[in-house]
N, C-alpha and C positions, 0 to 999 in steps of 0.2 A: 516245254518246247512249243514253239508256235507252229501253226500249220499254214503253209502258204509262202509264196516267194515275196521277198521284200523288193518292190519295184524300184527302189531308190538306190540300188547297187551302183557302184562307180562304173564309169565307162571303161577304165583300165585298172586292173590290179597288177602290182609288181610283187610277185610271189617270191619270198625269200625264207631262209631259215636262219635267223640271227644267232650269233655266237653267244655263249656264256649265259649268266643269270640275268643280266640287264638286257632285255630283249627290246629296249626302246631305242637303241642306237640305230641311226639311219645312215647307211653307207653314202658316201659323196655321190656316187653314180645314181643311186635311187633318188636322192634329193634333187639332183640336177635334172634328171629326166622328168620327174614329177613337176618341177617348176616350169620346164619348157612346155609340157603338155597342158598344164593349167593355163598358161598364157594363151594357148590356142583354144581355150574354152572347154576343155575336157575335164571330167571329174576323175581324179586319180587317187588311188589309195595303196600304200605299202602294206601288204598283208603277210603275217607270219604263217607259213604253210603248216607248221606244227600245231597251230591253234585251230585248224579246220578239221571237221569230221566228215568223212565221206557219207553221202546220202544216196541210197539205192532207189527208193520210190518216194518222191520223184528224184531223178538223177541230179546230181550236183554236189555241193558241199554245204555244211552247216557252220555258221559262226558259233563262237563260244556261248552266245546267249540263245542259241537254238534257231536263229533266223536262217532260212535257206536263201542264198544269194547267188546270182549268176551274172558276172560282169560281161560286157560285150567282148573284151579282149583281156588276156592275161599274159604277162611276160614271166617266163619261167627262169629264174636265176639259177646259177650253177649249183648252189648249195642245196636246192630242193632235190637234186639228183645225186648228190655226193655225200651229204651229211645224214646218214641213216645207217642202221645196223646192217652188217654184211648179209647179203641175200634178200634184202627187202626191196630192191629196186623194182621188181615186178609189181609189188603192191603200190609203190609210189606212182608208177606209170598207169596202173589201173585207176587210181583215184583221180589222176589228171584226166584220164579218159572219161570218167563220170562228168567232170566239168565240161569237157568238150561235147559230150552227148547232150548236155543241157543247153548247148548253144554258144558256149564261149569259144572264141578263136584263140588258140594257144600259139605262143611264139617261143619256140618252134612247134610245128604240129606234132601231136602225140604219136602219130604213126611213124614219123621220122625219128623221133626220140627213142621209141621202143625198138625200132629195127636197128638203128645205126649208132646208138650209144655203145653197142657191142663192137669192139675194134675188129674182130674177125669178120663179122657180117659187113662192116663198113668197107674193109679192104676188098672183100669179094665184090661188092657193088661197084666200087671205083674201078677195079680191074676189068669187070664186065663191060664197063663203059669205055674201055681203052685208055684209061688214065694210068700214068706211071706210078707203081707202088712197089715196095720191096717184096721179095718172095716171102710168103707167110704160111705157117702151118699151125695147127692146134696140137697142143701137147697135153695128154692126160696122165702121163707117167714120166718119171725121170728118164726112162729108156727112150721115150719119144723125143725129149730134149737132146739126149745123147745122139740120137739118129740125125737130128738137125745139125748138131755140131760136126758130126762125121761128114755130112754133105757140104756144109757151108763154112766150117772152121771158125767163124766169128758171128755171133748172133746177139740179138737183144731179146730178152724175155720180159713179158709184161702181162698183167692181168687183162682179161677181155674187157672188164669194166674197171676203169681206174682214172685217176686224176693226179696232177701235181707230181708226176713221176714217182709216186709211191709204189714200192715193190717192183721197180724196174731194174733189171740187171743186164749188164753186158758180159757175155761169157766167151772166152776163147778156148778152142780145143786144146787138150793137153798135148805136149810134144811127143815125138817118138821115143824120147828117153824118159818119159814119165813112168813112175812105178805103178800108175793106175792103168788098168786095162781099158777103161772107157775114156771117152773124150772129156767127160765132166771132171773127174777127179773127186777126191773125198769131200773137201769143203764146199765146192760149188754144188755137188750132188746133194749135200745136206740142205743147202739154201733152197735149191729147187724143190726138194721134198717138202720143206715147210711152206713154200709158196703154193704148192699143189694142195696141201692140207687146208690152206686158207681159202684158196680160190677154186679148187676142184679141177680147173683147166687153165692153161696158159696160152698166150699168143706168142709164138716164136717167129721172129723176123730176121732175115739175113741182114747183117750189118752193112750199111751203105757207107763206103769210104767218103769222107767229106773234109773240107778245110777247117774243121773245128768250130763250126757255127751252123745254126739252123735258121731258116727264114720263117717268120711268123707274119701271117697276113690276116687281117680282120676284115670280114665281109659283112655288109649290111645290105639286105635286099640283093640287088644285082650289081652292086658297086663295091670296090675296095675302099674301105674307110681308113685303114692304116697298114703300114708294113714296116718291119725292122728286123735286124739280126739279133738273135741270142748267141753270144760268143762264149765258148768254153774257156774257163779260167783255171781249171784244175791242172796242175803240173803233170799228172799221170794220164791226162786225156780222158778221164772219166766225166762224161757229160752229166752224170747224176750224183756227183760228189756233194754231200750235205754241207761241207765246209767251204766249198768254192762255188757260190751261186753264179749264174750266167751274168756276163756283162751285156750291155746294150750297144748297138751300133746302127747308124743310118743305113738304109738299104734302098737301092733302086729296084723297080719292079718291071722287068722287060715285058713287052706286050705278050710274048709267048707264055710266060709264067702267069701273068694275070688271067689269060684265057683259061689255063689249066685250073686255076683256083676257082674261078667262077663256074666252070663246068663241074667241078667237084661238089660245090655246095648245091648246084642245081640238080645234080644226079641224086643227092641224098635228100632233096626236098626241104632244105633248111632255109629259114628266113634270115638267120644270123649265124655266124660261125667264126671260129679262129682256126686257120689252116696252118699246119706245120709241114715244112718242106726241107729237104736236104739237097745240096748241090753235089750230086753224084758224078762219077766219072763219065757217064753217058748222058748227063743232063739232070734236070730237077726231078726229084722223087717225092711224092706225097706220103708222109709218114702217118699222119692222122688228121682228122677233122673234128674239132671240139665244138659241140653244139651249144655254145654260150659265149657271150662277151660281157659278163656281169661286171667286170672291172676294167675301166679305161681311163681313170683319172690321170695316170702317169703318161698317157699318150695324148690327151686332149691338148690341142694347140701347140704341140711340139713339132719337131722336124719329121716325126714319124706319122703325124696326122695328115692324111690325104683328103680329108673332107673339106669342101669349100668353106663351110661355116662351123666346122667342129663335129666331133663324133656324136655328141649329145643331140645336136640339131639334126644330123643325118638319121639317127635312131628314131627321133620323134617323127621325122618325115615318113619313115617306113611304117610306124604304128598308125599314123593318120591315114596313110594309104590303105592299110589293111582294114581299118574301120569303115572305109568307103566302099569296099568290095563286097 
C-alpha cells in the first residue's frame, strides 16, 4: 500500500456498481456524460464503487492498488445505494461520508441521501414543508398494517428503503362478509409477515385514487429536465404487476405542479432527483422522491425531454456549476 494521496485524481468520478462478472461495460449515460464533461476540459473517470476500500486515516477511499484518491466531485449512481446486501445501506453511506470528509462534493450530498433515502423520513420532511403527500404510517407488526387498513380501507405497503417497486403491495380491507376477523385476511397477512421479516418495518400509505397513471418528473438543479406519464396497463389495475409493465405517455407540466416538484427537491436538499406524483381527487400528491437519475437514455431528445440541449448537457451544466462553487 502506498502512503499519500495521488494528486492526479480525476475532477469527476462517476461512481457505479456494474452488473455481472464483466465489470467493464459502460452504461450509455455514463459514456455520454463523460464525453460531454471531457469536451469541457474536465478529467472524468467511471469508477466501480465495489472496487474501492474505505480509508479512515486519512479519510477517503483507496483504489485497488492502494492509492488514496479524492476527486473534486463524485456522481453517485443509483446502484451504489441499491445493489448491496440488505441492511448494509448505513455502511455504504458512511463510506460515502468518508469521501465527502476528504473534500469530495457528492451529487447528491451524503446528508440528504442518508436522511431522505428513507421513505418515511422523506414523507415527513415534505409534509412539514406543506407539500401534499399521502397519509403515511410506520408498521412494525401485521397488526399495525391491519390498523391502517381499518382506518383507510385501501393502502400501499412498501419498504422504507426500496427501489423498482420491489416488495410493494396494494392491500384492500376484507369485506364485512369475510371469514377473517381482521382487515388483512390470511394470505395478505402472510405476505405482510414475510415483508416484515425481511425489512423489519414497513411504510404504509393511504391509497390515492388516480386515473391509472403517475407523473414522473426529472429534476436537475433547479430546473425540470423531463416529465412523462407512466400508464398502468394491467387489466386488474395493479400498478406493480410484473407481467404488465407501465406504458409511457407524453405529459404537460402545469406551473403549479412544477413549483411543487422544485420545492420538494429543494426541501430535501437534492441536486438531482426523479419525483413521482399522482393526480389525486384533490390535486397532485407527491408519492416519493428518488435521489438519482442514473438512466435517461430513453428520455434524451424525445418529446419527454424538456432540456433545451438535452438531459446530458443539462447534467453537465449542473456538475460544472458545482465545481465552480
